[in-house]
Structures are given as C-alpha cells and as structure tokens.
N, CA and C atoms as a LAMMPS dump frame, in Angstrom:
ITEM: TIMESTEP
0
ITEM: NUMBER OF ATOMS
618
ITEM: BOX BOUNDS ff ff ff
-5.0000000000000000e+02 5.0000000000000000e+02
-5.0000000000000000e+02 5.0000000000000000e+02
-5.0000000000000000e+02 5.0000000000000000e+02
ITEM: ATOMS id mol type element x y z
1 1 1 N -418.44 -6.131 239.953
2 1 2 C -419.407 -6.581 238.775
3 1 3 C -420.884 -5.79 239.283
4 2 1 N -421.411 -4.983 238.381
5 2 2 C -422.666 -4.107 238.679
6 2 3 C -423.877 -4.702 238.216
7 3 1 N -424.474 -5.417 239.239
8 3 2 C -425.916 -6.067 238.837
9 3 3 C -426.748 -5.178 238.185
10 4 1 N -426.837 -3.746 238.605
11 4 2 C -427.67 -2.727 238.357
12 4 3 C -427.549 -2.573 236.554
13 5 1 N -426.418 -2.747 236.321
14 5 2 C -426.602 -2.604 234.759
15 5 3 C -426.824 -3.868 233.819
16 6 1 N -427.174 -4.897 234.586
17 6 2 C -427.689 -6.127 233.907
18 6 3 C -429.229 -5.786 233.552
19 7 1 N -429.703 -6.602 232.449
20 7 2 C -431.14 -6.673 232.244
21 7 3 C -431.586 -7.894 233.03
22 8 1 N -432.758 -8.192 233.396
23 8 2 C -433.277 -8.993 234.23
24 8 3 C -433.221 -10.414 233.76
25 9 1 N -433.24 -10.6 232.715
26 9 2 C -432.903 -12.035 232.042
27 9 3 C -431.22 -12.294 232.272
28 10 1 N -430.28 -11.386 232.315
29 10 2 C -429.079 -11.531 232.432
30 10 3 C -428.884 -12.009 234.035
31 11 1 N -429.59 -11.426 234.783
32 11 2 C -429.489 -11.484 236.309
33 11 3 C -429.896 -12.966 236.438
34 12 1 N -431.037 -13.399 236.161
35 12 2 C -431.404 -14.624 236.285
36 12 3 C -430.754 -15.615 235.839
37 13 1 N -430.004 -15.546 234.732
38 13 2 C -429.1 -16.406 234.178
39 13 3 C -427.907 -16.553 235.146
40 14 1 N -427.275 -15.463 235.576
41 14 2 C -426.32 -15.18 236.157
42 14 3 C -426.477 -16.124 237.794
43 15 1 N -427.684 -15.894 238.122
44 15 2 C -427.906 -16.465 239.545
45 15 3 C -428.049 -17.944 239.156
46 16 1 N -428.554 -18.268 238.176
47 16 2 C -428.765 -19.685 237.938
48 16 3 C -427.363 -20.501 237.845
49 17 1 N -426.351 -19.798 237.288
50 17 2 C -425.11 -20.351 237.032
51 17 3 C -424.237 -20.215 238.397
52 18 1 N -424.524 -19.155 239.211
53 18 2 C -423.589 -18.904 240.303
54 18 3 C -424.09 -19.01 241.652
55 19 1 N -425.46 -19.088 241.462
56 19 2 C -426.319 -18.848 243.15
57 19 3 C -425.782 -17.817 243.764
58 20 1 N -425.758 -16.639 243.042
59 20 2 C -425.219 -15.32 243.677
60 20 3 C -426.489 -14.728 244.384
61 21 1 N -426.26 -14.376 245.62
62 21 2 C -427.577 -13.742 246.284
63 21 3 C -427.482 -12.22 245.785
64 22 1 N -426.652 -11.859 245.577
65 22 2 C -426.585 -10.136 245.303
66 22 3 C -427.395 -10.14 243.993
67 23 1 N -427.048 -11.18 243.036
68 23 2 C -427.958 -10.731 241.552
69 23 3 C -429.196 -11.24 241.915
70 24 1 N -429.564 -12.388 242.739
71 24 2 C -430.917 -12.453 242.733
72 24 3 C -431.677 -11.431 243.705
73 25 1 N -430.986 -10.832 244.578
74 25 2 C -431.917 -9.907 245.428
75 25 3 C -432.115 -8.652 244.276
76 26 1 N -431.15 -8.489 243.458
77 26 2 C -431.518 -7.376 242.316
78 26 3 C -432.803 -7.776 241.617
79 27 1 N -432.647 -8.76 241.085
80 27 2 C -433.829 -9.508 240.244
81 27 3 C -434.979 -9.464 241.181
82 28 1 N -434.989 -10.076 242.246
83 28 2 C -436.153 -9.998 243.141
84 28 3 C -436.944 -8.459 243.362
85 29 1 N -435.989 -7.534 243.597
86 29 2 C -436.57 -6.153 243.931
87 29 3 C -437.241 -5.787 242.658
88 30 1 N -436.785 -6.229 241.474
89 30 2 C -437.425 -5.622 240.425
90 30 3 C -438.748 -6.184 239.84
91 31 1 N -438.506 -7.415 240.042
92 31 2 C -440.056 -8.225 239.963
93 31 3 C -440.829 -8.317 240.925
94 32 1 N -440.83 -8.273 242.105
95 32 2 C -441.346 -8.747 242.865
96 32 3 C -442.863 -7.937 242.933
97 33 1 N -442.907 -6.66 242.755
98 33 2 C -444.31 -5.824 242.718
99 33 3 C -445.098 -6.451 241.579
100 34 1 N -444.21 -6.683 240.512
101 34 2 C -444.847 -6.937 239.255
102 34 3 C -445.661 -8.491 239.371
103 35 1 N -444.977 -9.283 240.135
104 35 2 C -445.467 -10.718 240.489
105 35 3 C -446.742 -10.517 241.118
106 36 1 N -446.673 -9.87 242.098
107 36 2 C -447.711 -9.703 243.16
108 36 3 C -449.149 -9.331 242.496
109 37 1 N -448.91 -8.134 241.663
110 37 2 C -449.922 -7.596 240.504
111 37 3 C -450.484 -8.743 239.924
112 38 1 N -449.688 -9.51 239.135
113 38 2 C -450.214 -10.833 238.281
114 38 3 C -450.908 -11.642 239.184
115 39 1 N -450.644 -11.92 240.321
116 39 2 C -451.137 -12.849 241.08
117 39 3 C -452.442 -12.593 241.518
118 40 1 N -452.554 -11.365 242.207
119 40 2 C -453.903 -10.533 242.24
120 40 3 C -454.89 -10.075 241.305
121 41 1 N -454.611 -9.826 240.167
122 41 2 C -455.243 -9.291 239.318
123 41 3 C -455.352 -10.627 238.356
124 42 1 N -454.685 -11.292 237.717
125 42 2 C -455.143 -12.153 236.917
126 42 3 C -455.371 -13.535 237.517
127 43 1 N -454.64 -14.168 238.368
128 43 2 C -454.531 -15.389 239.309
129 43 3 C -456.071 -15.191 240.167
130 44 1 N -456.222 -14.177 240.671
131 44 2 C -457.035 -13.551 241.473
132 44 3 C -457.022 -14.223 243.028
133 45 1 N -455.769 -14.594 243.109
134 45 2 C -455.061 -14.622 244.781
135 45 3 C -455.792 -13.796 245.773
136 46 1 N -456.362 -14.112 246.766
137 46 2 C -457.312 -13.219 247.8
138 46 3 C -455.89 -12.696 248.776
139 47 1 N -456.136 -11.395 249.257
140 47 2 C -455.21 -10.718 250.095
141 47 3 C -454.928 -11.761 251.129
142 48 1 N -455.581 -12.587 251.866
143 48 2 C -455.313 -13.453 252.847
144 48 3 C -454.127 -14.434 252.498
145 49 1 N -454.034 -14.688 251.145
146 49 2 C -453.28 -15.8 250.566
147 49 3 C -452.213 -15.292 249.932
148 50 1 N -452.009 -13.989 249.595
149 50 2 C -450.994 -13.437 248.702
150 50 3 C -449.755 -13.51 249.241
151 51 1 N -449.225 -13.598 250.352
152 51 2 C -447.902 -13.702 250.895
153 51 3 C -447.279 -15.026 250.604
154 52 1 N -448.019 -16.084 251.055
155 52 2 C -447.925 -17.3 250.974
156 52 3 C -447.412 -17.778 249.776
157 53 1 N -448.373 -17.401 248.468
158 53 2 C -448.361 -17.709 246.995
159 53 3 C -447.111 -17.148 246.564
160 54 1 N -446.869 -15.776 246.802
161 54 2 C -445.856 -15.178 246.299
162 54 3 C -444.653 -15.878 246.833
163 55 1 N -444.469 -16.175 248.181
164 55 2 C -443.102 -16.88 248.696
165 55 3 C -442.704 -18.112 247.658
166 56 1 N -444.125 -19.216 247.607
167 56 2 C -443.891 -20.248 246.932
168 56 3 C -443.341 -20.155 245.325
169 57 1 N -443.886 -18.885 244.725
170 57 2 C -443.565 -18.634 243.514
171 57 3 C -441.912 -18.59 243.495
172 58 1 N -441.607 -17.478 244.464
173 58 2 C -440.307 -17.262 244.524
174 58 3 C -439.242 -18.516 244.643
175 59 1 N -439.776 -19.492 245.569
176 59 2 C -439.11 -20.552 246.006
177 59 3 C -439.081 -21.4 244.675
178 60 1 N -439.963 -21.536 243.736
179 60 2 C -439.985 -22.268 242.596
180 60 3 C -438.984 -21.592 241.327
181 61 1 N -439.051 -20.239 241.54
182 61 2 C -438.107 -19.632 240.498
183 61 3 C -436.714 -19.775 240.773
184 62 1 N -436.305 -19.947 242.249
185 62 2 C -434.833 -20.116 242.798
186 62 3 C -434.856 -21.538 242.381
187 63 1 N -435.634 -22.405 242.44
188 63 2 C -435.186 -24.145 242.142
189 63 3 C -435.388 -23.929 240.392
190 64 1 N -435.994 -23.344 239.725
191 64 2 C -435.862 -23.677 238.282
192 64 3 C -435.352 -22.822 237.594
193 65 1 N -434.527 -21.884 238.306
194 65 2 C -433.78 -20.726 237.346
195 65 3 C -433.177 -21.125 236.216
196 66 1 N -432.52 -22.287 236.479
197 66 2 C -431.691 -22.885 235.234
198 66 3 C -432.281 -23.441 234.006
199 67 1 N -433.728 -23.427 234.229
200 67 2 C -434.564 -23.822 233.299
201 67 3 C -435.358 -22.504 232.377
202 68 1 N -434.438 -21.267 232.527
203 68 2 C -435.065 -20.391 231.71
204 68 3 C -434.476 -20.133 230.602
205 69 1 N -434.956 -20.094 229.47
206 69 2 C -434.301 -19.801 227.927
207 69 3 C -434.544 -18.634 227.963
208 70 1 N -433.281 -17.725 227.694
209 70 2 C -433.281 -16.453 227.233
210 70 3 C -433.924 -15.841 225.981
211 71 1 N -434.201 -16.96 225.159
212 71 2 C -434.759 -16.703 223.987
213 71 3 C -436.296 -16.562 224.093
214 72 1 N -437.028 -16.719 225.096
215 72 2 C -438.209 -16.517 225.536
216 72 3 C -438.651 -15.302 226.485
217 73 1 N -439.774 -14.847 226.484
218 73 2 C -439.975 -13.706 227.177
219 73 3 C -440.054 -14.054 228.626
220 74 1 N -439.264 -13.408 229.198
221 74 2 C -438.945 -13.501 230.934
222 74 3 C -440.384 -13.189 231.608
223 75 1 N -441.052 -12.198 231.386
224 75 2 C -442.315 -11.873 231.875
225 75 3 C -443.203 -13.217 231.705
226 76 1 N -443.123 -13.545 230.668
227 76 2 C -444.276 -14.973 230.451
228 76 3 C -443.56 -16.072 231.163
229 77 1 N -442.398 -16.412 231.118
230 77 2 C -441.792 -17.489 231.908
231 77 3 C -442.119 -17.235 233.457
232 78 1 N -442.335 -15.894 234.164
233 78 2 C -442.26 -15.78 235.526
234 78 3 C -443.908 -16.176 235.534
235 79 1 N -444.723 -15.534 234.674
236 79 2 C -446.236 -15.683 234.78
237 79 3 C -446.435 -17.154 234.732
238 80 1 N -445.998 -17.901 234.008
239 80 2 C -445.998 -19.485 233.841
240 80 3 C -445.9 -20.275 235.065
241 81 1 N -444.744 -19.758 235.728
242 81 2 C -444.233 -20.386 236.934
243 81 3 C -445.597 -20.02 238.045
244 82 1 N -445.912 -18.731 238.166
245 82 2 C -446.713 -18.153 238.801
246 82 3 C -448.164 -18.942 238.924
247 83 1 N -448.507 -19.084 237.523
248 83 2 C -449.881 -20.02 237.222
249 83 3 C -449.674 -21.331 237.856
250 84 1 N -448.306 -21.894 237.372
251 84 2 C -448.306 -23.255 237.937
252 84 3 C -448.34 -23.536 239.419
253 85 1 N -447.577 -22.598 239.834
254 85 2 C -447.722 -22.729 241.693
255 85 3 C -449.207 -22.397 242.083
256 86 1 N -449.838 -21.641 241.7
257 86 2 C -451.19 -21.132 242.048
258 86 3 C -451.91 -22.431 242.068
259 87 1 N -451.899 -23.049 240.701
260 87 2 C -452.987 -23.849 240.303
261 87 3 C -452.548 -25.232 241.602
262 88 1 N -451.135 -25.522 241.728
263 88 2 C -451.012 -26.451 242.459
264 88 3 C -451.225 -26.475 243.897
265 89 1 N -451.322 -25.177 244.352
266 89 2 C -451.798 -24.652 245.781
267 89 3 C -453.503 -25.011 245.887
268 90 1 N -454.235 -24.226 244.733
269 90 2 C -455.414 -24.627 244.701
270 90 3 C -455.936 -26.179 244.733
271 91 1 N -455.279 -26.678 243.921
272 91 2 C -455.36 -28.525 244.007
273 91 3 C -455.356 -28.953 245.361
274 92 1 N -454.134 -28.596 245.926
275 92 2 C -453.794 -29.139 247.093
276 92 3 C -454.78 -28.728 248.293
277 93 1 N -455.44 -27.416 248.321
278 93 2 C -456.443 -26.948 249.032
279 93 3 C -457.67 -27.828 248.915
280 94 1 N -458.166 -28.053 247.686
281 94 2 C -459.25 -28.982 247.542
282 94 3 C -458.864 -30.349 248.265
283 95 1 N -457.877 -31.022 247.823
284 95 2 C -457.296 -32.099 248.523
285 95 3 C -457.626 -32.183 250.102
286 96 1 N -457.316 -31.021 250.618
287 96 2 C -457.495 -31.149 252.026
288 96 3 C -458.754 -31.233 252.517
289 97 1 N -459.943 -30.474 251.771
290 97 2 C -461.131 -30.239 251.99
291 97 3 C -461.978 -31.724 251.991
292 98 1 N -461 -32.878 251.319
293 98 2 C -461.357 -34.058 250.903
294 98 3 C -460.703 -34.921 251.606
295 99 1 N -460.266 -34.522 252.604
296 99 2 C -459.588 -35.395 253.5
297 99 3 C -458.095 -35.575 253.109
298 100 1 N -457.368 -34.832 252.276
299 100 2 C -456.16 -35.345 251.874
300 100 3 C -455.07 -34.677 252.822
301 101 1 N -453.947 -34.405 252.132
302 101 2 C -452.73 -34.172 253.043
303 101 3 C -452.792 -32.72 253.42
304 102 1 N -452.346 -32.377 254.606
305 102 2 C -452.651 -31.134 255.446
306 102 3 C -451.33 -30.826 256.138
307 103 1 N -450.436 -31.098 255.945
308 103 2 C -449.048 -30.61 256.631
309 103 3 C -447.988 -29.797 255.924
310 104 1 N -447.621 -28.86 256.328
311 104 2 C -446.678 -28.102 255.426
312 104 3 C -447.406 -27.393 254.442
313 105 1 N -448.329 -26.865 254.242
314 105 2 C -448.97 -26.436 253.025
315 105 3 C -448.454 -25.201 252.007
316 106 1 N -447.319 -25.284 251.882
317 106 2 C -446.239 -24.381 251.23
318 106 3 C -445.624 -25.131 250.157
319 107 1 N -446.201 -25.711 249.071
320 107 2 C -445.329 -26.507 248.071
321 107 3 C -444.264 -25.825 247.287
322 108 1 N -443.086 -26.391 246.994
323 108 2 C -442.3 -25.719 246.021
324 108 3 C -442.878 -25.825 244.461
325 109 1 N -443.252 -27.026 244.286
326 109 2 C -443.802 -27.545 242.776
327 109 3 C -444.515 -28.558 243.036
328 110 1 N -445.021 -29.103 241.825
329 110 2 C -445.795 -30.308 241.534
330 110 3 C -445.485 -31.497 241.882
331 111 1 N -444.422 -31.715 242.446
332 111 2 C -443.743 -32.843 242.55
333 111 3 C -444.091 -33.386 243.856
334 112 1 N -443.371 -34.688 243.891
335 112 2 C -443.965 -35.149 245.459
336 112 3 C -443.036 -34.315 246.54
337 113 1 N -443.807 -33.864 247.613
338 113 2 C -443.19 -33.157 248.489
339 113 3 C -442.94 -34.148 249.957
340 114 1 N -441.836 -33.65 250.431
341 114 2 C -441.551 -34.371 251.82
342 114 3 C -442.428 -34.521 252.863
343 115 1 N -443.656 -33.478 252.785
344 115 2 C -444.504 -33.75 254.136
345 115 3 C -445.471 -34.732 253.48
346 116 1 N -445.728 -34.646 252.306
347 116 2 C -446.82 -35.84 251.908
348 116 3 C -446.304 -37.241 251.663
349 117 1 N -444.829 -37.674 251.601
350 117 2 C -444.592 -38.898 252.127
351 117 3 C -444.744 -39.565 253.45
352 118 1 N -445.061 -38.683 254.046
353 118 2 C -445.515 -39.373 255.364
354 118 3 C -446.897 -39.265 255.69
355 119 1 N -447.528 -38.63 255.337
356 119 2 C -449.279 -38.354 255.509
357 119 3 C -449.764 -38.958 254.258
358 120 1 N -450.473 -39.968 254.358
359 120 2 C -451.316 -40.622 253.226
360 120 3 C -452.577 -39.608 253.183
361 121 1 N -453.205 -40.01 251.8
362 121 2 C -454.446 -39.384 251.507
363 121 3 C -455.424 -40.344 251.998
364 122 1 N -455.851 -40.17 253.121
365 122 2 C -457.013 -41.008 253.606
366 122 3 C -458.4 -40.638 253.125
367 123 1 N -459.291 -41.171 252.327
368 123 2 C -460.741 -41.087 251.783
369 123 3 C -461.428 -41.773 252.775
370 124 1 N -462.113 -40.863 253.858
371 124 2 C -463.087 -41.63 254.713
372 124 3 C -464.497 -41.148 254.689
373 125 1 N -465.01 -42.198 255.234
374 125 2 C -466.518 -41.903 255.048
375 125 3 C -467.052 -41.243 256.362
376 126 1 N -467.338 -39.843 256.163
377 126 2 C -467.578 -38.867 257.426
378 126 3 C -468.989 -39.212 257.823
379 127 1 N -469.93 -39.769 257.025
380 127 2 C -471.373 -39.972 257.604
381 127 3 C -471.438 -40.474 259.034
382 128 1 N -470.711 -41.335 259.323
383 128 2 C -470.93 -41.825 260.672
384 128 3 C -469.61 -41.361 261.322
385 129 1 N -469.888 -40.566 262.504
386 129 2 C -468.812 -40.08 263.32
387 129 3 C -467.844 -41.245 263.944
388 130 1 N -466.591 -41.152 264.092
389 130 2 C -465.835 -42.146 264.787
390 130 3 C -465.138 -41.421 265.83
391 131 1 N -465.366 -41.609 267.038
392 131 2 C -464.98 -41.004 268.225
393 131 3 C -463.562 -41.066 268.314
394 132 1 N -462.884 -42.279 267.899
395 132 2 C -461.603 -42.696 267.883
396 132 3 C -460.618 -41.824 267.086
397 133 1 N -461.285 -41.625 265.641
398 133 2 C -460.509 -40.766 264.594
399 133 3 C -459.708 -39.714 265.107
400 134 1 N -460.114 -38.716 265.997
401 134 2 C -459.215 -37.542 266.283
402 134 3 C -458.279 -37.852 266.934
403 135 1 N -458.369 -39.067 268.145
404 135 2 C -457.374 -39.359 268.677
405 135 3 C -456.077 -39.801 267.883
406 136 1 N -456.526 -40.854 266.975
407 136 2 C -455.634 -41.223 266.066
408 136 3 C -454.908 -40.454 265.155
409 137 1 N -455.727 -39.589 264.656
410 137 2 C -455.065 -38.427 263.745
411 137 3 C -454.02 -37.534 264.4
412 138 1 N -454.242 -37.353 265.554
413 138 2 C -453.419 -36.672 266.645
414 138 3 C -452.19 -37.448 266.871
415 139 1 N -452.201 -38.587 267.378
416 139 2 C -451.063 -39.658 267.472
417 139 3 C -450.388 -39.732 266.187
418 140 1 N -450.869 -39.854 264.921
419 140 2 C -450.106 -39.959 263.635
420 140 3 C -449.361 -38.634 263.485
421 141 1 N -450.163 -37.466 263.564
422 141 2 C -449.318 -36.252 263.201
423 141 3 C -447.987 -35.991 264.231
424 142 1 N -448.393 -36.281 265.648
425 142 2 C -447.357 -36.414 266.731
426 142 3 C -446.049 -37.157 265.881
427 143 1 N -446.074 -38.547 265.57
428 143 2 C -445.229 -39.126 265.402
429 143 3 C -444.547 -38.732 263.903
430 144 1 N -445.44 -38.221 263.007
431 144 2 C -444.814 -37.507 261.875
432 144 3 C -443.972 -36.402 262.17
433 145 1 N -444.416 -35.386 262.875
434 145 2 C -443.698 -34.446 263.338
435 145 3 C -442.25 -34.743 264.026
436 146 1 N -442.097 -35.733 264.765
437 146 2 C -441.288 -36.548 265.141
438 146 3 C -440.144 -36.698 264.253
439 147 1 N -440.442 -37.259 263.295
440 147 2 C -439.929 -37.961 262.177
441 147 3 C -439.107 -36.872 261.391
442 148 1 N -439.979 -35.759 261.299
443 148 2 C -439.58 -34.459 260.547
444 148 3 C -438.577 -33.823 261.338
445 149 1 N -438.652 -33.773 262.538
446 149 2 C -437.703 -33.021 263.061
447 149 3 C -436.786 -33.709 263.415
448 150 1 N -436.454 -34.978 263.574
449 150 2 C -435.275 -35.939 263.553
450 150 3 C -434.53 -35.659 262.104
451 151 1 N -435.3 -35.621 260.832
452 151 2 C -434.524 -35.457 259.787
453 151 3 C -434.057 -34.081 259.511
454 152 1 N -434.703 -32.933 260.282
455 152 2 C -433.987 -31.966 260.14
456 152 3 C -432.822 -31.512 261.011
457 153 1 N -432.331 -32.425 261.88
458 153 2 C -431.025 -32.509 262.472
459 153 3 C -430.018 -32.645 261.39
460 154 1 N -430.473 -33.213 260.29
461 154 2 C -429.404 -33.367 259.056
462 154 3 C -429.176 -32.244 258.098
463 155 1 N -429.888 -31.002 258.468
464 155 2 C -429.689 -29.906 257.661
465 155 3 C -428.524 -29.13 258.096
466 156 1 N -428.289 -28.043 257.397
467 156 2 C -427.431 -27.194 258.122
468 156 3 C -428.145 -26.316 258.967
469 157 1 N -427.618 -25.482 259.926
470 157 2 C -428.261 -24.761 260.955
471 157 3 C -429.088 -23.829 260.395
472 158 1 N -428.612 -23.046 259.381
473 158 2 C -429.56 -21.898 258.817
474 158 3 C -430.457 -22.434 258.137
475 159 1 N -430.701 -23.588 257.418
476 159 2 C -431.972 -24.263 256.857
477 159 3 C -433.001 -24.768 257.973
478 160 1 N -432.195 -25.209 258.99
479 160 2 C -433.002 -25.821 260.035
480 160 3 C -434.028 -24.609 260.709
481 161 1 N -432.976 -23.611 261.119
482 161 2 C -433.87 -22.591 261.752
483 161 3 C -434.951 -21.857 260.712
484 162 1 N -434.533 -22.013 259.666
485 162 2 C -435.797 -21.069 258.683
486 162 3 C -437.053 -22.033 258.749
487 163 1 N -436.548 -23.581 258.404
488 163 2 C -437.774 -24.262 258.055
489 163 3 C -438.666 -24.306 259.637
490 164 1 N -438.138 -24.389 260.837
491 164 2 C -438.68 -24.431 262.092
492 164 3 C -439.544 -23.24 262.049
493 165 1 N -439.074 -22.226 261.848
494 165 2 C -439.598 -20.82 262.017
495 165 3 C -440.911 -20.674 261.152
496 166 1 N -440.459 -20.829 259.758
497 166 2 C -441.694 -20.778 258.778
498 166 3 C -442.576 -21.721 258.943
499 167 1 N -442.258 -22.973 258.901
500 167 2 C -443.425 -24.254 258.582
501 167 3 C -443.819 -24.749 259.892
502 168 1 N -443.007 -24.916 261.018
503 168 2 C -443.441 -25.483 262.157
504 168 3 C -443.906 -24.379 263.183
505 169 1 N -443.546 -23.283 263.265
506 169 2 C -444 -22.08 264.048
507 169 3 C -444.888 -21.473 263.462
508 170 1 N -444.809 -21.372 262.144
509 170 2 C -445.859 -20.54 261.511
510 170 3 C -445.765 -19.129 261.266
511 171 1 N -444.484 -18.655 261.565
512 171 2 C -444.024 -17.197 261.391
513 171 3 C -443.88 -16.772 260.072
514 172 1 N -444.459 -15.505 259.486
515 172 2 C -444.553 -15.059 258.384
516 172 3 C -443.01 -14.787 258.079
517 173 1 N -442.977 -14.748 256.547
518 173 2 C -441.578 -14.705 256.003
519 173 3 C -440.966 -13.363 256.584
520 174 1 N -441.465 -12.657 256.34
521 174 2 C -441.192 -10.983 256.549
522 174 3 C -440.725 -10.995 258.076
523 175 1 N -441.256 -11.309 259.029
524 175 2 C -440.941 -11.731 260.35
525 175 3 C -439.643 -12.621 260.671
526 176 1 N -440.02 -13.402 259.924
527 176 2 C -438.43 -14.411 259.896
528 176 3 C -437.473 -13.719 259.515
529 177 1 N -437.502 -13.405 258.281
530 177 2 C -436.401 -12.512 257.694
531 177 3 C -435.695 -11.458 258.552
532 178 1 N -436.522 -10.701 259.139
533 178 2 C -436.065 -9.694 260.178
534 178 3 C -435.537 -10.154 261.467
535 179 1 N -436.135 -11.145 261.557
536 179 2 C -435.394 -12.061 262.931
537 179 3 C -433.919 -12.355 262.632
538 180 1 N -433.788 -13.205 261.451
539 180 2 C -432.53 -13.577 261.239
540 180 3 C -431.707 -12.486 260.56
541 181 1 N -432.024 -11.32 260.172
542 181 2 C -431.214 -10.269 259.735
543 181 3 C -430.691 -10.676 258.295
544 182 1 N -431.679 -11.28 257.337
545 182 2 C -431.489 -11.968 256.26
546 182 3 C -432.286 -11.156 255.349
547 183 1 N -431.951 -11.219 253.962
548 183 2 C -433.214 -10.625 253.052
549 183 3 C -434.048 -11.872 252.717
550 184 1 N -435.312 -11.478 252.2
551 184 2 C -436.33 -12.756 251.886
552 184 3 C -435.838 -13.549 251.037
553 185 1 N -435.323 -12.877 249.856
554 185 2 C -434.553 -13.858 248.68
555 185 3 C -433.729 -14.796 249.401
556 186 1 N -433.042 -14.478 250.392
557 186 2 C -432.119 -15.344 250.899
558 186 3 C -432.904 -16.248 252.128
559 187 1 N -433.946 -16.094 252.567
560 187 2 C -434.784 -16.77 253.384
561 187 3 C -435.489 -18.058 252.222
562 188 1 N -435.775 -17.226 251.32
563 188 2 C -436.399 -18.289 250.247
564 188 3 C -435.572 -19.408 249.74
565 189 1 N -434.122 -18.954 249.66
566 189 2 C -433.397 -19.867 249.215
567 189 3 C -433.036 -20.951 250.081
568 190 1 N -432.94 -20.575 251.528
569 190 2 C -432.775 -21.365 252.678
570 190 3 C -433.792 -22.486 252.783
571 191 1 N -435.068 -21.877 252.667
572 191 2 C -436.222 -22.889 252.609
573 191 3 C -436.13 -23.888 251.472
574 192 1 N -435.943 -23.534 250.444
575 192 2 C -435.961 -24.101 248.994
576 192 3 C -434.913 -25.177 249.146
577 193 1 N -433.651 -24.827 249.686
578 193 2 C -432.77 -25.748 249.898
579 193 3 C -433.007 -27.234 250.842
580 194 1 N -433.624 -26.17 252.045
581 194 2 C -433.969 -26.925 253.254
582 194 3 C -434.809 -28.138 252.867
583 195 1 N -435.974 -27.906 252.109
584 195 2 C -436.666 -28.725 251.723
585 195 3 C -436.467 -29.818 250.672
586 196 1 N -435.867 -29.32 249.771
587 196 2 C -435.31 -30.404 249.15
588 196 3 C -434.338 -31.369 249.796
589 197 1 N -433.421 -30.939 250.556
590 197 2 C -432.458 -31.79 251.523
591 197 3 C -433.424 -32.911 252.36
592 198 1 N -434.682 -32.084 252.842
593 198 2 C -435.72 -33.013 253.775
594 198 3 C -436.374 -34.279 252.883
595 199 1 N -436.684 -33.763 251.479
596 199 2 C -437.446 -34.933 250.801
597 199 3 C -436.501 -35.715 250.501
598 200 1 N -434.972 -35.824 250.369
599 200 2 C -434.035 -36.949 250.094
600 200 3 C -433.84 -37.564 251.291
601 201 1 N -433.803 -36.762 252.438
602 201 2 C -433.683 -37.792 253.847
603 201 3 C -434.686 -38.457 254.215
604 202 1 N -436.091 -38.025 253.971
605 202 2 C -437.261 -38.538 254.372
606 202 3 C -437.636 -39.746 253.363
607 203 1 N -436.966 -39.388 252.088
608 203 2 C -437.035 -40.53 251.059
609 203 3 C -435.825 -41.921 251.243
610 204 1 N -435.093 -41.582 252.364
611 204 2 C -433.89 -42.28 252.584
612 204 3 C -432.672 -42.089 251.483
613 205 1 N -432.691 -41.186 250.959
614 205 2 C -431.618 -41.299 249.895
615 205 3 C -430.511 -40.464 250.102
616 206 1 N -430.424 -39.668 251.422
617 206 2 C -429.356 -39.055 251.957
618 206 3 C -427.911 -39.527 252.067
C-alpha cells in the first residue's frame, strides 16, 4: 500500500482504523510544519513553549483520530484540536500560578489527567509564610512520585521508557526519539498509550 498516493484525510482515517505507524508518519510529515505555523501565528505560542504544545497537539490527534469526520475540513479539524489543547495548557498554567496542580504539565486533553488524581488543588493563604509548607510539599511530591513509578511497572517496557525519559527526566522529545531510534510520531503514540494506561492504573481500574 502506497501512503504517498493518499490524501491527508484518507491517511488519518486509515490510521484511526489500523493504528498503522507508517500512515501516521506520512500524515505527520505533511502537516507538522503547518501546525507549528498555526500555533505560533494564530495562537501566539512562544518559541520557548512551541515544542511542548506541538507535542501535546499530536498526542491529542493520535487519541482523537477516530473522531475525524471526512465530511469536514481536515485543516479546520486540526486547528480546532490545536486551539483546544493550547487553551487547556493556558488554563493549567494559570492554575499552577494559583497553587494548583504542577506535576507532568504536558496534558493530552481537557479530561482528568492521571497526574492530577494524586495532586490536589490546594488554595492556600500565602500572606503568612508557613516554614513547614515546603517540607510537607516535598514529602508529598516524593510519595506521589513513588506511586507513579510503581504504577509504571504495569506499562510495557517501551511505554515506561518513553514516559520516564520525557516526563520524569524532562528530556526533549527530539532527543528521546533519537536515543530510542524511533520517529517522533511513534514516540507520541507511546506517550499517549502510556498515559492512558497510567490513568486507569492510578484510578484503580486496570
């Protein structure tokens, strides 16, 4: 099967039905440049954030590919996904400044994320410094990290390695893809599937 002869809508539909990485790689190569341009010029995503936002959008596209309606404009569908992801990231960033969740800030969508099931949104009065607050916060984060690492043992080795490198060690997706000798679309797929599995595990539904 020659994916090069398919139009982009057909590629996305084929990927949604088969999860064929080769089809998605062609789709990604055709659309990634335009997506970055939309995010920078229309959504005004800064240079320092663009890589993380683009990654999150591609993860959402992987997750929601089956919802694409071939009767609608593919460009508009991708742009709507990008707007939604960017808005969610912006809201989450604002929540962090107000004392909200601050762990693994690379969400896939606007639903409940596995990281925020462990970290509560604590609205605290910062007018009077609490000398014990930093210690408690550090202890809680350590305990939460231990729970997440324990849950990661239930993932496949590939998913576990991808999540560990990107989310826990904070290495860029470009470097991780090169280290693992896989394409970025494949890395995004592993991250997406791994995060979905972790959500179920941490929710006690695995």
